[in-house]
C-alpha positions as CSV (number, residue, x, y, z in Angstrom):
1,M,24.0,-0.9,4.1
2,Q,23.0,2.5,2.9
3,A,21.5,5.5,4.6
4,A,19.1,8.2,3.3
5,R,17.6,11.4,4.7
6,F,14.3,12.8,3.5
7,V,12.5,16.0,4.4
8,V,8.7,15.4,4.0
9,S,6.5,18.4,3.8
10,G,2.7,19.0,3.6
11,V,0.2,18.0,6.2
12,V,2.4,15.5,8.0
13,Q,2.4,16.6,11.6
14,G,-0.5,15.6,14.0
15,V,-1.8,13.0,11.6
16,C,0.3,9.9,12.7
17,Y,2.7,10.3,9.9
18,R,5.8,9.5,12.1
19,A,4.2,6.4,13.6
20,C,3.1,5.1,10.2
21,T,6.6,5.8,8.8
22,R,8.1,3.9,11.7
23,Q,5.8,0.9,11.2
24,R,6.7,0.8,7.5
25,A,10.4,1.2,8.1
26,V,10.4,-1.6,10.7
27,A,8.5,-3.9,8.3
28,L,11.1,-3.1,5.6
29,G,14.0,-3.9,8.1
30,L,15.2,-0.3,8.3
31,V,16.6,1.6,11.3
32,G,16.5,5.3,11.9
33,H,14.2,8.0,13.0
34,A,11.4,10.4,12.0
35,R,11.2,13.7,13.8
36,N,8.9,16.7,13.6
37,Q,10.6,19.9,12.5
38,A,9.7,23.5,13.6
39,D,8.7,24.4,10.0
40,G,6.0,21.7,10.0
41,S,7.9,19.2,8.0
42,V,9.1,15.7,9.1
43,D,12.8,14.7,8.9
44,V,13.2,11.0,8.2
45,V,16.6,9.3,8.5
46,A,16.8,5.6,7.6
47,A,19.5,3.0,7.0
48,G,19.2,-0.4,5.4
49,S,19.2,-2.0,2.0
50,A,18.9,0.2,-1.1
51,A,15.6,-1.6,-2.1
52,A,14.1,-1.0,1.4
53,L,15.0,2.7,1.3
54,D,13.5,3.0,-2.1
55,A,10.3,1.3,-0.9
56,L,10.1,3.6,2.1
57,K,10.5,6.7,-0.1
58,H,8.0,5.6,-2.8
59,G,5.8,3.3,-0.8
60,Y,3.2,5.8,0.5
61,G,0.4,5.5,-2.0
62,R,-2.9,6.7,-0.8
63,A,-3.8,3.3,0.7
64,R,-0.7,3.2,2.9
65,R,-0.1,6.7,4.2
66,P,-1.9,8.0,7.3
67,P,-5.5,8.9,6.4
68,R,-5.4,12.5,7.3
69,S,-1.9,13.2,5.9
70,R,-1.3,15.1,2.7
71,R,2.3,14.8,1.7
72,S,3.1,17.5,-0.8
73,R,6.8,16.7,-1.2
74,A,9.5,14.2,-0.1
75,R,12.9,15.3,-1.1
76,P,16.3,13.8,-0.4
77,A,18.4,15.9,2.0
78,R,22.0,15.9,2.9
79,F,23.4,14.8,6.2
80,R,24.8,17.6,8.2
81,R,27.1,15.3,10.3
82,L,27.5,11.7,9.6
83,K,29.4,9.6,12.1
84,T,30.4,5.9,11.7
85,L,29.8,4.4,15.2
C-alpha cells in the first residue's frame, strides 16, 4: 500500500469537488480524505495501490470532474507528519 498527498488549486471549493473526489477514490478502493483549505485549495490524502493513486491523480478529465470546477493545478505535496497506526 502506498500513500499520496495532493494539493489541488483552482475553482475547487463550493462545486462538489470533495464529494466527487471521495466517490472516485472509493470506486478505486482508496482510503483517505479531501479537505478544504483556507487558501481556497483542496488537500487530498489517499492510500491504496499505486495504480489507483495514479488513476485518482490523472482521472479527472472534463467528463469526470464536477461540472462547475476548474482545476488549475494538482501538485504532489509532502506529508508534514506521517504515523504508522
